[in-house]
Structure formats: C-alpha cells, structure tokens
N, C-alpha and C positions, 0 to 999 in steps of 0.2 A: 615752625617756630624759629624766630630769629634770635641771634646771639649778639652780645656786645663785641665790638672789635677793638683790639689794642694794636699799637704799632708793632710790626714785626720786620726785622731786616730781610729775612728770606722773601717775604711777600713783596717788599719794596724792590728787591732784585728782580723778581718775576715781572713786576709792573714796568720797570725800566727796560727789561729785555723785550717785553711785548711792544712797548712804544718804539724802541730802536728798530726792531724787525719790521714793524708796520710802516714807519715813515721811510726807512731805507728801501723797502720793497716798492712802495707806491711812487716815491719821488726820485728814486735813482734807478732801480732795476727796470721797472715797467717803463718809466719815462725814457730811459736810454735805449731800451730794446725796441719799443713800439712807438714811443712818443705819447705822452699822456693825453693829448687831445685827439689822437687817432681813434678809429673804431676799435681795433684790437686793444689799444691802451685803455680806453674807457671800460671795455668789457672785462678785462683782467683786473682793473682797479675796483670795479663794482663787485666782482666775484670774490676777490681777496678781502675786500672790506667786509662783505657779508660773513665770510668764514671767520674773520678776526673778531667781528662783533659777537658772533655766537660763542666763540671761544671765551671772550671776556665775560659775557653774560653768565655762562656756566661757571666760570672761575669765581665771579662775585657771589653767585648763589651758594657755591660750595663753601666759601669763606664764612658767609653770614648765616647759613643754616645750622641750627643746632643739630648735631649728629644723632641725638636721641637720648632722652633722659629716662631713667627708670622711675616710675611713679613712687612716691614715698609710701603709698598704701599697698604696693605690690606684695602679694603673698602667693606662692605656688600652691595650687589646689591639687593635691595628689589623688583626690577622690573624683576629680572631674572626668567623666566618661568620654567627654569630647576631646580630651587631651591626655591620652594614656602614656605619653612619652615625656619624661622629665630628665633633665641633665643633672648628674650627680658628680661628686668629687671622685677623681680616679683612685684616691686613697681614702678608705673609710666608708665610701658609699653614701655619705650624707648629701642632702640637697646643697647646692652651691650657695655659699653665703659670703658676702664681702665684709671682712672685718673693718676695713677702712670706712666704708659707707654705712656700716651697721644695718644692712638689709640684704634680703635674698636677691640672687641674680636670676633674671629671666634667661631662657634659652639663648645661647649665642652672645650674651652680654659679657663684657670684660671690663676690668678696672683700668683706666688710663692714668699712669703716674704723672703725666703732664697736665691733663685736664683735672686730675684729682677727683674723679668720680667715675661711676660705671657708665659705659656707653652701650646702647642697644645695637646688637649685631656689629660689634666693632671689627673693623678690618685692620686699621693701623692709624697711628697718629702721624699726620703729614705736616712737616715744618713749612712746606711751600704754600700751604693754605692756612697755616697757623691754627689748625683745627683737626679734630679727629675725623676720620672717614668712617661713618657708621650708617645705621639703618636709614636715617632721614636724608643724608646727602651723598650716599654711595653712587646713586645713579647719575647725579649731576657731576660728580667727580669723574666718573668714567667717561661721560659725554665730553667733558672738558678735555680730557686726555685725547679723545678721538679728534676733536677740532684742533688741538695743539699739534698733533702729528700731521694732520692735513695742512695746517698753516705753515709749519716748518718746511715740509717737503715742497709745497707750492712755492714758497719764498726761495728755497734753494734752487729749484728749477729756473725761476726767473733770474736769479743771480747768475747762474751758469749761462743762460740764454743771452743775458745782456753783455756778457764777455765775448760773445761770438761776433758782434758787429765790428765794423771796420774802425779800429781805434784812431785812425788818422783824421776822422771827421771831427773829433773833439778831444785832441790830445791834452788840452789844458784842463778839461774836466776830469780826466783820468788821473792826472797827477795830484799830489798833495792830499787834501782832505778826502777826495773821492776814493783814492787808493786805500786810505786808512779804513774807510767805511767798508769797502769790499773785503779787506783782510779781517776786520773785526767780525763782520757778518758771517764770513766763511767759518771762522774759528768758533762762532757761536752756533750756527745752524747745523753744521755737520755732527758734532757730538750730541746736540739737542735732538736732532732727528733720530739718531741711533738709540739714544737712551729712552726717549719717549715711545719709540716703536717697540722696544723690548718691554717697557712698562705696559703698553697697550696689549701686547700679546699675552703677557702674564695675566692681566685682568680679564681678557677674553676667555682664557683657560679657566679662571676661577668662576666666572659667570656661567659658563657652560656646564660646570660641575656643582654650581650653587655652593661654593665654599668661600670663606674669607681667608685672608692671608694668615691670620692666627690659626684657623682651623687646619690649614695646609701644613704649616711649619710645626705646630705643637701637637697636632692630632686633635680630632674632635673630642671635646670633653663630655659630649652627650653620650650616655650609655643607655642602651635599650634595656628597660626593666624586664622585658619579656625574653631577652636574649640570654639564654643560660647554657646552651648545649655546644659551645665551641664552634659555631658556624663562622664562615668567612665574614669579616666585618666589612660593611659598605657604608659610605657616607649617608646618614639618615635623611639629609635634606636634598639629596640628588633625585630630582623628579624626572630626569630626561632632559636632553640638551635644549629642545625648543621650549619646554615648560619652564626650565631654569631661566632661559633668556627672557621670557615674558614676565616671570616673577620679579626680575630685577628692573627691566626696562619698561614694563607695562604691556597690557594686551593690545593697545592701539599702536601700530607700527609708525603712524604719522607723528606720534609723540616721543618716539625714541630719541630723536635728535634735539628735542626741546628741553629747557631747564625746568621741567615739571614732572612730578611723580605722585599723583593722587591715589595710585593703586596700592601703595606700600603697606597699609594696615598699621596696627599699633606697635608692632615690633616686639610684642610680648609672647607671641605664639607664631610658629611657622609650620606650614604644611610639610609633612614628611612622607617618605616612601611608604611608611606604615599606614598612613591615612589612605593613600592610593590603593594599597592592597586590600584594605577593609572595604573601600567603595567598590572595587572590582568584584569582590566576593558576594556583594549584595545583589 
C-alpha cells in the first residue's frame, strides 16, 4: 500500500547527501585513483552505481510504503482456538484499546503520535524517511540501511585510496574546490559510516530476536494468558535466530537484498513460540 508524500527537510538532507557522495565518489575519487575510463575505474563505477541504486530504491520504497494500517473492522477474537495468545494491558489486564483511534490494537501494534494512528508491528517513527517503520516497510528499511553502510564504507575506501596517488601529477585539481570536496566528504562519510554501522548492528540484533525497538525498550506488552506460575519470561515472538531472520526477510534468500516482501502476512497475527511448542507436541 502506497502513501502520500509531503516535503520533509530531513528527507531533503538525505537526498542531497546521497547525491553528493555519489557524484564525488564517481567523478573525483574513482577518476583520480584509477581513471574513469580505465578497466578498474569502470568496474568500480559500475559496482558503486549498482549499490547506490539499490540503496536509493529501498529508500524510496521505505518512504512511500504505508507501514501498516489497522483495519477499521478489526476485533480481537478471544475465542479463536487458532490464536490462543492475546496482548493485554500491563495494568488491569484488559485487551489493548487505543483511545485516540477508538479501536482495539492488534498484537505488536502501537499508536504513533506523529502519524496520529496505530501502526502494525511498529518499530519506531523515523524522521529520515518521514514515515513510521512498521510491518509493511520494516524489511525495506533494514535493507536500505545495509546498502547505506556498504555505500558509505565503499566510498570512504575510494576516498582514502585516491589520496594515496602522487599529488604532483595534478596539483591544480587538488587545490581549491577539490580539496573542499575531500574535506566535506570525509566529515560526512566517517560519522555516517560509524552511525549507520551501529544502527545496522542494532537491527540485526532485533531481527535475530524477532523484537521491535519498542518491545526492547519498553518490554513486550504481550502477556501470555496461560502464564500463571511465575516462570521466567521469554519473548513470545522469538522463534529461533534463523526462523526469525526468514520471518522478517523472507524464505527466499535471493529476495533478501531486494525491495520486496510478499511473505509478511496481514500483520494482525504473528507466530509465537507457543505455536511452535503446540506443533512439536502433535
């Protein structure tokens, strides 16, 4: 499902940064290190362009994909034998109900104060995509971060490599505007590479444990209706590292790096460890 897009200064900053990094990498770093018309230059330009295009494609899809709307007709069915686990309020034990949206919340859904509605499997609201990261666009957001990290590190390597050539060959090019480009690119790429790498590591951890950022920081609001005896609490949606990975990225490994996720389901119900234990006992 697509959503309308409105102008956002943070998104404009990201677009400008992408354009600056791309053109400086292709026409300055690669050209100066290898020569843009040489075989190594063409190869690096093609590879970097491919990575950049995949980064942009996932970024655009993350922006324009609706993160997941709760159907107006949604009602939790507490008598559904196929879905014995329901999330309830930590205080009172009632089924989770959003007073602002005037409807019940499906499992893992939360109300976003920025979007002013409930989001299915909400992870967080991201100002850099001017959108929530939720059930429908979490995968493409994650893949965008992967490509962004690869692009920044690749560009940084090419920047450093282009500085190793003999500067006496083109002293005029290194002065003035070119020096400014190198300084700005370095100041941009180093912190970006570090910040995005930390962000990537964080979401790898979340995916391997099948958690959202909200579930990690605030604790899972789901309560096991059958859990009464003071047992050690475990995250109910943790199915094991590999199954968690395929749940988010899809069963086909070839589609993991693409901006598509047809496997995601409705977002109204999620497989739990309880389901697995019932299946194993049969």
